[in-house]
N, C-alpha and C positions, 0 to 999 in steps of 0.2 A: 362466752359471746361478747365481744366489746364494739358497740356502735356510738358513732358520734356523729353530732350534726353540726353543721357551720350556721345556717341562717335558715329559718321557717319560711316557707311560702308566706308572705302577707297577702292576707285577704282585705281583698279592695273593694270599692264600688264603682258602678258604670263599667265594670268589665263585661266578659261573656257570661250569662246566667245560665243556669238550669232550672225549669218550672217542674216543680213535683205538684200534682193534683192528688191532695190525701185522701179524696173520698174515692175516686175512681182508679188511682195508681197509674194515671198517665204521665208520662216523661216526655219531655221534648228533648233529646239527645244534642249533646254536644259534639260536633264533626272536630275530628282531633288528627293531628299526623304524629308518629312514633317512628323515628329514625333509628338506624341501626346505632348500637353503643360502639364506639372506637374501643376496641380492646384487644388484649392477647390472652385474656383470662374468659375462660368457658364457665358459664353457668351451668351446674349441673342438670341434666336432663334438656334444655332449650337456650338457645341465645336469650340475653339480656332482655332485648327488645321484644322476642315473641312471648317471654313472660310478661312484660310490663303491658303488651297489646291486649292478651288474655284477661289480665286482672282487670283494665279499663272496659273491656267488653262485659266481663262477668258483672262488673259494679252495674251496669243497665243504663248508666249515666253517660256513655259518650260512644258516638259512631266512628269507630276507627278506620280508616280511609288506608284504601290497597294504594299505596305511593307508586308501586311499579306500575300499575294498571294507570295511573294519571301521568306516568312519564316522568316523574321527580324523581331525582338523584340527589343524594346529600353531598355527594365528593369525599374526599379522604382525609380531611380536617379535622379537628377535636368538636367542631361545630358545622352545620350543614352550610353549604354556599350559600352567600346571599341571594342569588338568583333561585335556589331552590326555596327558601324561605319566601320568595316575592311570588313565585308560582304557586307554592300551597295555598297563598291567601286569596291570588285570585282564582283559585279552584274552590272558594268557599270552606277552608279549614282556617277557623279563628282560632284555633290553639295548636300549638306545635311543642314538641317533646323530643329531647335528644338526652345524651348521656355519654359517659368516658369510665372506663374501669382499668385502675391503672395500678401496677405493682408499688410498693413502699416498702423494703424491707420484705419481712415476713407477712405484711399485711397487704390489703386490697383497699384503694381509696376508689368509690364512686361517686361521682358527681352527676348530678341530674339538674336540667334547666327547664323551665316553663317558659313558653314564649307565647305570645298573643300577637297576632299579624298586624293587627291596628295600633299596638302600644309598643312592642318590642319585649324584651327579657322582665316577666313579673315576679319570677321565683328562681333562687339557685340552692339547691340542697346537698350537702356532701354527708357521706357515710365513709366509715371505716371499720374495717373487721377482717377477719380472715377468710380463705378462699371458701372456707365451707358454709360462710352465712350470706355469700353474693347472692343468693336467691332471695332471702331474707331480706337484704337490704334493696332490692328491686320492689318486693309485694311494699315495703314500707314508702317506697318512693310513689307506687300506685295509690297507695292509703292517702297519703300528703296533698295526691291532686283531688281525689275525690272530697278530701277536708276543704282544700282551698275552694271549690266552686259549689259545695252544699252546707258546709258547717257540719257534716255528719261524718262519723268514723266510718272508714272502708273496712272492708272484709277479708283483703287480701291477707293479713298477717293472722287471721282465726285457725283453728284448727277442728279435727273432727275426731273424737274418739269413740272406738268400736271394739267390736268382739270378734276377734278372728281364730278358727280354728286351724291349729297347725300340730301336727304330730299327736293328733288323738286328742289334744286338750283345747279348751276354749280359754285364750287369754286376751287381757285388754292393750291394745294399741293404739297409738296416736300418729295423724298424719296432718301434713298442711292442708288447707281447705281444698286445693286443687290435686291432691292426691300424690304428692310428691314427700319426701322427706320422712319416709314410714319409720317409727320407733316402737318395739315392744315394751311394754310397761310391766306385766306382770310375767311371772316363771314360776306359776305355781303347781304344772302339771295338775290341772284341776278343772273345776268350771267357774268361770267369772262372767257375769252379766251385767246389763243395765248401767252403765257408767252414765254420770250425770255432773257436770262441771259446777264448783261453786264461782260465783261472780267476779271473784277476783282472778280465775284461771288459774290459781296455784293448787286446787285440790279437785280432786275425783272421789265421788262416793260410787260404791258399786256394790253388785250382790256377788257373795262368794262362798262356795261349797267346799272351800279348803279344809275346815275344822271339820267336815261331817256331814251327815244328811241332811239336817236344818239349815238352810243357808242364813248368812249374816250379813249384815251390812257393814262394810269397811269404808275406810277413808285411806286415800294414797295422796301425800304431800309431794307434788311433781318436781319442787326444788329440792328436797332433801332426800325423798325417796322412802320416808318413814309411813308406816301403815299403824292404825290404831282402829279398833273395833267401835263402832257408832251405837248400833242395834245388835243385840242376842238375846233377843226375846223368846219364849219358847214356840216352837212352831217354824213356820214359812217368814221368813222377812224379806219383802221384795218390792219392785219398783219404786227407788228411793228418788227424789229430786229436791234440790236445795230451793230455797226460799229466794226472791231477789235482792234481798240482805245478807243473805248467807248466813244469818243467825238460826236458820232453823231447817229442818230436812222433813217433809213429809213423807211418806212411805206406807206400805200395807203389811198387816201379819195376821198370822192366825193364831194368835195366842189365846182368842177366845172361842175358839172350834171355827167360826168362819171368818172370812176375809174382811177385814176392817182397815180404815185410814185412819192414821197416827200422825203426829208430828213429834219431834224431839228437838230439843236445843243444841247447839253446835258442840256444847261439851260431851253429848249423848248421855246426860243424866236426868233431863226433864222431859216426861213423857207426856203428851195430852192425847186422849182420845177425840176422834172427831165424828166417826160416824158409829151408828148403833143399829143394826138393821140384820135379819134373817139371812138375807141374799149376799151376795159375793161384792164387795167394793175393793177397788185396786186402781192402781196406774193414775195417782193425783198428779195434778201439773197446776203451777202456780197461775195468777194473771201477774202481769207485770207491775201492778201498784202492791201486791201480796195481801191484797184483800179479799182476793176469791181465790178458791180452787174447783178444777174440773176433775172429774174423774169417772171411771167405768165401774157400772153397776148391772146388775141383772134383776135389780127388785122390782122390775116390770114385766119379767117374764122372760126378755131377751137382754144382751148386753148391750147399753146404750150409754152415752155421755150425759152426766149431770153436773152441775154447778151448785157450789155451796159457799157460805162465808168463809173465811178464814179460820172461824172459832166451831165451824160444823153447824151452824144455823141455817137457816133460809134455802134448803135443798129443793131443787127443782130439776126437771128434765131439760135438755136443751136438744136431745134427737128424739123421734119418736118411730115407732116400726112403721106406721102407716104412710108416713112422711119421707123416711129416710133409710127403710130396710130393716132387717132383722137382726143385725149385727155392726156396732159401730163402738170402736175401743180404743184405747190408747192414744188419747188427745194429747197435744201440746199447744200451749198459748204462744203465739206470734208475741215479738218483742214489743210492737207498737199496740198491741192488744185488740186489734182489729179482725184478727183471725184466729182459729183454732184449726189446727190440721188434725187429723186423724184417720185411724183404719175403719175403712167401710167396706162393704161387700156387694157387688153387683149383682145384676139379674141372673149372670150366668154362676154365680156363687163362688166369683174370683174377689180375693182381697185389694182393694187398690186405697189410693190416698184422696181423702175428701177435706175440703174446707167449710167451715162454717162460721158465720158471725156470730158473737157471745149472745146477740137478743135473737139468735135464731132466723131472722129475715131473710140472710144471705147463705145459699148453698151453693156448691159446685164440686163436681170429681175433678181431681187434680190431674192423677195419672189414667192411663187408658192401656190398652192392649191383653195380651192373655196372660201375663206374668201375675204372680201373687206380690204385692206390695206393702211392706209394713213399715214398722218403727220411724216414723217421720220426726224429724227437728229442725228447729227454724235457724237461720243465719240472724246475725245481729242487726242487719238492716231492715229484716223482713221481706224481703224479694226473692229470697230462694228457700227451698226446701230440700232439706237429705233425706234419704230413706234407703232401706235394703229391699232387693228386689231379685225375683227370680229369672227375669229376662232374659241374662246371659246362657241361661240352661243351669246353673248355679245361683247361689246366693252372694250378690253383690252390692256394695255401697253405690248409690247414684245420686246425682244433683239435679234440680229441675228449677226453674225459674216458677216464680207462685202465680204466673199467669198461664202454665203448663208449657211453656216453649223452655229450649235451652238445654234438653237432657243430656246430661255427660256421666258415664261411667269413672268412678272412681279408684276402683279396687280391681285387681287383677291376678293376685296371689294368695296364697293359703287355700282351703277348700271349702271355708264356709266365713262370709264375713255380714254381720247383724251388728243393731243396736247403735246405730250411729248417735253420737250426741256433740251438737256444734257449740263451739265455745263463743266468747266475745272475743273482740280482737285485741 
């Protein structure tokens, strides 16, 4: 894939602003107009403007206008007619975006223009690549717009790894964050589970049964396709997760008889035991700083979420049966460190996704309904959670906003889809 840019959007002051309340997560959205791209080049699955609109809506930072309802038409030129721009500004749309997709030999050139009604053009970006990466170009443009107004990386170029059952085996797959561009990663005709991304997005660690009845933890290099064994201790080796630095991998193993939490360095040679208890300890998850781990343990009689320092000290409970129910497991720490998402069980004994703050003072149930919801994973911006659910009648991957709105189904093929893991952008 070859992508080239001509000029990055300049971050300016005195322009349109987006206000994000870090305490409450409240966002004052920017009204934005997205015009149809002038193009004879289709984007796989959707027109380019529709992809961009969906990306901007999912960012939760923009209120994408319905230009047809407002009676605004762009005209047929490479940029909207002046009267369209003026009418959009008068309609309360301070930001406007348009683009073109034009062939150049065997490549496609995509230009994107960012325009503010009060100041004119404020940014112009060019991408060059094959027709197969046009959708990626649009995602990149969306992320540029998000970065221009917030200084934060967008999530449109992120990916979701997951497990899918096809032909009787459970293999690893990866897709774009919106469910498109599905690719199969393993072809073992075996059982592969629990993928976890390295921070640089280059590698996946995962559990595999391809070498026998005792599962091992392997690493797949997504650039070269090379695989290597990271953990092959006697017994079960499960629930891996990379540290934020990518230097260590936390996991659970039954090498000592019952399940305990260990960590290993990225070479797969230096092991350190973190828990030592007669109960089952598993499913470790790192805090964004790397200084703490959350994990699941039934040391209190029922599965609950516990916290500990990264060296195994200072263990304490985060969830309690009398306050949060008799089953809480599989926590994942949000990238901003303000929430942990985990699997809870409601009063109907149905598995749902819940959120709790690291100090235990805030709690809420994220998903509702009669389906069983499991395996949560956070987006890099901390505004979305991906999870698996039976709400379609079989197990599939879904995305939901962290406030419980915006539910989207991402997978529709395969017999079974589970264990989603969301990458950084």
